[in-house]
N, C-alpha and C positions, 0 to 999 in steps of 0.2 A: 292224817292225825297219827301220832304216836299212840301204841296203846301202852295200857299201863302194867307194870313189869312186878312178878312174883316171884319169888325164892322157889327153889326147888321143893324145897319143902311142902311150903304152900300149894303148890300144884299137886304133889304128890297127895296131899289131903285133901284136897278137892275133888281129886279122881276117887279116891278110897270112901268119902261121903258119897259121891253120887252112887258109886255102886253097892254099897250099903244100903240104900234105898231101892234098889231096884234087884239085888240080888243079895245070897248070902255068900259074903266073901270067903273065900276056901282059905284055910289055913296055910296052905303049902303054895300060895302065889304070892310073890311080892313085885312089885314096880318101882321103876327109878326112873326120874324125869334126868336126861343128858341133854348138854347142848348139841344142837344139829344143825350143821351151814348156818344158815343166819336165824335160827328158830331153834328149835327145841323138839324132842319126841319123848315118847315112852318106853321104857323097856320092861316087857315081863319077864318074871324068871318064876319056874317051879322049881321044887325040891325033888319031886316024883320025873318016872319018864313021861306020863302020859299028859297031854295040853289039854286045856278045856278051851276048846276053837270059840264056843259062846262066850262065856266069859272075855277071852281076849279079844273076842270083836267088840264087846262092848265097851272095855276100856279104852282100845284103838278109837273108836267112836268119841267117847267122852273125849280123850284127849285132842283128837281133830279140832273140836269143837270151841275146848279153852284154848286152845292155839291159836282160833282166829282172835279171840278174845285178849289174850295176854302173853307178853313178851316174858323170858327168863330174865331173872334180875343177876345181873353178872356179878 
């Protein structure tokens, strides 16, 4: 069965909304949904040199769950 498709912006917004529910969204953290092989992945970018491993893991976990539910709309 084919999964419903969402745009890059819709997926990014869904990830941000979930993160805001469980954590303060850091202002120096940005995410981008990009095509990857036959699916998509999330790229996490930070302005500063320090990476927040816990928040990055949470973002990856949210993206993993959403990837099972949704395809990236071309």
